C-alpha positions, -999 to 999 in steps of 0.1 A, spaced: -309 -602 553 -275 -588 542 -265 -624 529 -297 -626 509 -293 -591 495 -257 -598 484 -267 -632 469 -296 -615 448 -271 -588 436 -246 -614 427 -271 -635 407 -284 -604 389 -250 -592 380 -241 -627 366 -272 -627 344 -266 -593 332 -230 -597 323 -235 -634 309 -264 -626 286 -256 -636 250 -263 -616 218 -280 -588 235 -294 -562 213 -287 -524 216 -308 -508 244 -337 -489 234 -335 -451 239 -366 -448 261 -363 -461 297 -392 -479 312 -391 -473 349 -416 -488 374 -408 -468 406 -423 -433 398 -459 -443 399 -479 -471 416 -491 -487 385 -467 -514 370 -457 -509 335 -463 -536 309 -430 -530 293 -398 -550 303 -362 -538 303 -342 -550 274 -328 -585 271 -292 -586 286 -297 -552 303 -300 -543 340 -318 -514 356 -314 -501 391 -343 -479 404 -341 -460 435 -363 -436 456 -369 -419 488 -404 -417 500 -420 -396 528 -454 -406 541 -474 -386 565 -503 -400 586 -533 -387 603 -522 -399 637 -489 -418 636 -453 -406 631 -442 -402 595 -424 -429 575 -392 -422 557 -387 -453 533 -359 -461 509 -369 -481 478 -346 -501 455 -357 -520 426 -333 -541 405 -345 -554 371 -327 -578 348 -338 -586 312 -334 -623 309 -351 -625 275 -373 -606 252 -403 -620 272 -389 -624 309 -376 -600 333 -364 -608 368 -365 -583 396 -356 -577 433 -373 -552 455 -361 -536 489 -383 -512 509 -370 -503 542 -367 -473 566 -381 -454 595 -416 -466 608 -415 -493 581 -444 -511 595 -467 -482 598 -459 -477 560 -471 -514 552 -501 -513 575 -516 -480 563 -508 -474 528 -515 -487 493 -482 -476 478 -462 -501 498 -454 -535 483 -431 -556 504 -400 -553 527 -379 -575 506 -390 -594 475 -380 -613 444 -402 -618 412 -405 -616 374 -424 -599 346 -436 -621 318 -447 -603 286 -477 -621 272 -489 -597 244 -466 -570 228 -475 -546 200 -506 -563 189 -528 -544 162 -558 -541 185 -551 -558 219 -534 -537 247 -499 -550 257 -504 -575 284 -478 -586 311 -480 -610 341 -462 -597 373 -454 -622 401 -436 -614 433 -428 -632 466 -418 -615 500 -388 -633 513 -396 -646 549 -367 -628 565 -381 -594 573 -400 -596 607 -390 -573 633 -411 -587 663 -425 -620 675 -460 -610 665 -449 -607 629 -454 -641 612 -430 -646 584 -450 -654 550 -442 -655 514 -470 -630 507 -473 -635 470 -483 -606 445 -501 -616 414 -510 -590 389 -518 -584 352 -504 -551 337 -520 -536 306 -509 -505 284 -528 -489 255 -508 -464 233 -534 -439 226 -512 -416 205 -475 -407 202 -480 -386 232 -505 -403 253 -505 -438 268 -528 -455 294 -516 -482 319 -538 -501 342 -535 -530 366 -557 -557 383 -547 -584 407 -543 -595 443 -518 -599 470 -515 -614 504 -508 -588 530 -475 -586 546 -473 -607 578 -510 -617 575 -531 -643 559 -556 -617 545 -557 -613 509 -564 -577 492 -574 -569 456 -555 -542 439 -566 -518 409 -542 -491 395 -544 -469 365 -522 -442 351 -525 -416 323 -492 -405 308 -485 -376 286 -452 -372 267 -444 -335 271 -410 -335 251 -382 -361 243 -369 -359 280 -402 -351 301 -433 -372 308 -461 -363 333 -487 -388 346 -519 -387 368 -530 -418 384 -556 -437 406 -545 -466 428 -568 -486 452 -568 -516 476 -600 -536 485 -601 -561 513 -630 -586 522 -655 -568 544 -636 -534 542 -643 -502 524 -619 -496 495 -587 -475 502 -587 -453 472 -559 -429 463 -548 -403 437 -515 -390 427 -493 -377 400 -457 -369 391 -431 -360 364 -402 -380 349 -371 -365 331 -346 -387 311 -312 -375 311 -293 -392 282 -299 -427 273 -293 -444 306 -303 -421 335 -339 -410 345 -351 -387 375 -384 -385 389 -407 -368 414 -441 -380 426 -467 -373 452 -502 -386 463 -531 -388 488 -556 -411 502 -592 -401 493 -622 -405 517 -602 -432 539 -608 -432 576 -569 -432 580 -557 -405 557 -522 -404 546 -501 -383 519 -467 -390 504 -441 -375 484 -412 -394 466 -382 -386 445 -357 -409 429 -332 -417 399 -329 -449 378 -297 -461 360 -297 -485 331 -266 -507 327 -266 -518 290 
């Protein structure tokens, strides 16, 4: 696993350093980790962005999980972004079994911008991700690629308001079962450095009741290349309720 992470890091560094004719980075950072809704925006071509977070999940019966999250994003072109995700920590498997905010222990993927700044259509981006089959911790956990396929949309409602929403599906980690995902978040630009958001995110399985959640948070950009964020959320009307709180920091390397 350490060799895999090292290889991913080396490839990402090479892409970031070797990108030719890269434009100046935009001032506003587009960070994916603070909320559960994937943004339609990509990182700038030739730039690399490292997003980190520490997440605490509490459950109704099981011991709490403490999960570290690391997301590495590389702008390959104006339309394509490469990414690598790591989620690991205390009681990791409970986190993946009982929450919607979990994604995968170790994954690689991309975002492909399909529509951008159209005069009446929302921004549209395809998000695809695969779990690297090297994360099993027991003989009962079958290694699978567990693909995630998602469409991300964004409507700019005004200079201060934007609406983001997702729809898609994912094969559950260490399982053959597929679940369907629906996320949405409403963002308000309080001031130049501050933005707040409220969101709904859910997961639906065949023959199962939906796992619905609500949450919110705040982000603060410190200069051009650093952003800090806090978020929290809770399941709603679910038979195994859980709550989480998270905080993190993102760095852009232009």
